[in-house]
Structure formats: C-alpha cells, structure tokens
C-alpha positions, 0 to 999 in steps of 0.5 A, a space after each residue: 498473466 494469471 487470473 486475478 488473485 484480487 480484484 477491486 471494482 468501483 470501491 468507495 469508502 467514505 467518512 461521514 463527518 459532521 462537516 460533511 462526507 469525505 470521499 477518501 476512496 472514490 470509485 477505485 478499481 484494479 486487479 492483482 495476479 498471483 506473485 505480482 507487486 502492485 504499487 499505489 503512490 501519491 501524497 499523504 491524504 490521497 486515499 492510499 492507506 484507506 484503500 488498503 484498510 478497506 480491503 481488510 475491512 479495518 476502516 475505523 468509524 466514521 468510515 463506511 464502505 459506501 459501494 463497490 466490490 472486493 473480490 479475493 479468490 472468488 469471494 466478495 470480501 465486503 459481503 462475507 460475515 465478520 468471522 470469515 473475514 477474521 480467518 482471512 486477516 493474517 492468514 490469507 491477507 496480511 498487512 505490514 503497517 508503516 510504524 511497527 511500534 503501533 502494530 506491536 504490543 509494547 507489553 508482550 515479548 516478540 515471541 508471544 506476538 508472533 506465536 499468537 498469529 500461528 496459534 490462531 490460524 494454524 492450530 499448532 501446539 505452543 512448542 511447535 509455535 515457538 520453533 516456528 517463531 525462531 525459524 521466522 525470525 531467522 528468515 527475516 534476518 534477525 541474528 540469534 533469534 532464540 535470544 532476541 525472541 525474548 525481547 520486548 519491542 522497545 529493546 529492538 531497533 526500528 529496523 529489527 522491529 520492522 523485521 518482526 512485523 514482516 515475520 508476523 505478516 508472513 507467518 501463515 504464508 499468505 497469498 497477499 501482503 499489503 505493505 503500507 509505507 513499510 520503510 518510511 521511518 528507516 534510514 536508507 541502508 535499512 530501507 534497502 535491506 527491508 525491500 530486498 527481504 520483501 522481494 526475497 520472501 515474495 519469490 520464495 513463497 509466491 505471495 503478491 504484494 500491494 505496496 503503498 508508498 509516497 516514495 517513487 524510489 521504492 516504487 521503481 525498486 519493487 513494483 511491476 504495475 503502479 496506480 497513482 492516486 489523488 484525492 481518492 481517485 486513480 489518475 494514472 495506471 501503468 507498468 512501472 517502466 512505462 510510468 517512469 519513461 512516459 508519465 502522462 498526468 500532470 500530477 504524476 509529472 509533478 511527483 517525478 519532478 519533486 522527487 529528491 535525488 533526480 539525476 540527468 546525465 551527470 547533473 543532479 537536478 533540483 527538485 521542483 515542488 508541486 504548487 499549492 496544496 491538496 484540496 480538502 476531501 470535504 470541499 473538492 473543486 468542481 471539475 478536475 480535482 487537480 485543476 488549481 495546481 496544474 500548469 496545463 489546466 484550461 476551461 473544461 478542467 474547471 467545469 467537468 471531471 475527466 473519466 479514466 480513459 486509455 489514449 491510443 498507444 498509451 496507458 489509462 489516465 484521468 486528464 482532459 489533455 488526452 
C-alpha cells in the first residue's frame, strides 16, 4: 500500500450545547492511501457526516474541533490558516453531499456553478471554463451538455442534479473525494449508475474516495476498507470482504441482519431490526455504548468501555467478547 494520503489521528469533534457536551466524533483514527475507497457505515447520528465535515473544517457551530490531528499530504489540516484551507477545499479535497438541492444554488444556472469552481482554483478564462464545463458534464453522462448547462437545478431530475454535483467535485481533479450518502435520494437504477460513475472517475483520475453511507449494499459495491461507527466511536475496522464474511461486533452483525434483501441460498431472509434506539450523545450509558441493545452483553459491558483491539487472526473490534 502507498504511503497515507490522509491520516486521521484520535479526532474529536464535540458540540457544546446548553444541555451538555455531545461527543459526535470521539477519538476516531484511520488512514487512506491514494486511489483507495474507504467506507464509513452506521446508523443516522453515529458521527459519519460530522467526521467528513471535520476533515474539511466545515462543522457548524456549536461544533468544535476538540482534539486530534488530520494529516493530508504532510500537513495537519487542523493547524493551517483558513485561507490555505480554502485553497484545499474543492481543489484537493472535494465533497459530494447527499442532497444535491442543498449544495446547488437554485438561482444560478448549472454552468455558472461549475465554472465558479474552475475560475476560483484554476485561474482560467471564462471562455476556457465554459469549454471545461461542457466536457465535465459530458464525462458524468449528461446528454447534450451544451444545452443542459444552461438549466437551473430545478429543471433537472434528481439523478442529473447528482451528476452535476459530481462534476463540480471532480472539476479540479482532487486527490480525495468525500461522498456523503451520494445515492440516498435516488432510485435503484440511478443509484447503480452513480456508483459506476464514481468508480470510473476514481480509476480514470486516480482519486481516493471516502464513502459515507448507512447502506451496506453500497459498501459491498464500492469500498475496499470499512469503518463501522456507533455513537461517535469506531467499533470495527476491516477489509470489505472480511467484514461481510466475518463481522465481529454485535452492532455490525445487527446491521447485517437488518439489511433488506438478504438471500441465503435461494431463500430470502426477513430483516431483523436492531432492538432499542441509539442513545443520546448527551447521555451515553456507562460501559460499552451498545450494551442496552446487545444480545450478548454481560456485567463488564455495563461497567467499562472496551478499547479498539485486534484479536489474534482477526481485525480491529471494540468489544469485550474478544
């Protein structure tokens, strides 16, 4: 594996609220190499998106960077000045948000929004930018780009808007794309097309992808390595094949059982929801954070929180069973 493109060390992002401190990202560490696809999976509220926004220093108040390091190509992004961070966002690290209507401005034409990225980071003329916009839209599979580039976002379908967002994200050939639930609002056919497009762009341009999703099917399709997060913590970290063949953490096992469309042999298996609810980050239970929902919890699980350990012959997991 190549040297790390991105290395996150002991990252902590907290929200300082009147009700208390919500530890949205709590001591998360991982590495990514060039061209790698790393998936982060977990239920809503587990800290996936906050982790992504932390890398770009876009966490809204009252969120604060409470500790840790984010190393990207030899620089700690948490320490560099804001003007340097602005030159990295959209240029070397881009983000694809889950709902394109929130990341596209409804009052500007698609052409102007993509061109703005190029004009800001590449210093090219408006004429050259227009030519590159046409090429970008063609690359992401939009038919008649010379005509569609004049559209406003509301004149496009959800799948086309997501393609526009991807075109904006890859405009400057970034080294890393953060894709936050890139297919959530799309139907299955369009979802498959978007995933295929992202993989094609990765292979063609050599970019790495940090893929954030709650959908294990998307993880199986795209990722090479997977982090499973629960209440701000990484509870399991494995290669995608190993994770699906041998999930260790009871939470990961629960995610697998609750995934729709499971088939064993020729039999379609009914999904089994994980019992209980995700605890509030403002009032986490003592001990293991999954203890009240876990079918295997015992006394120690309610007293002490486990560390992320690597059992012999297995991958890292945060569980007292190991």
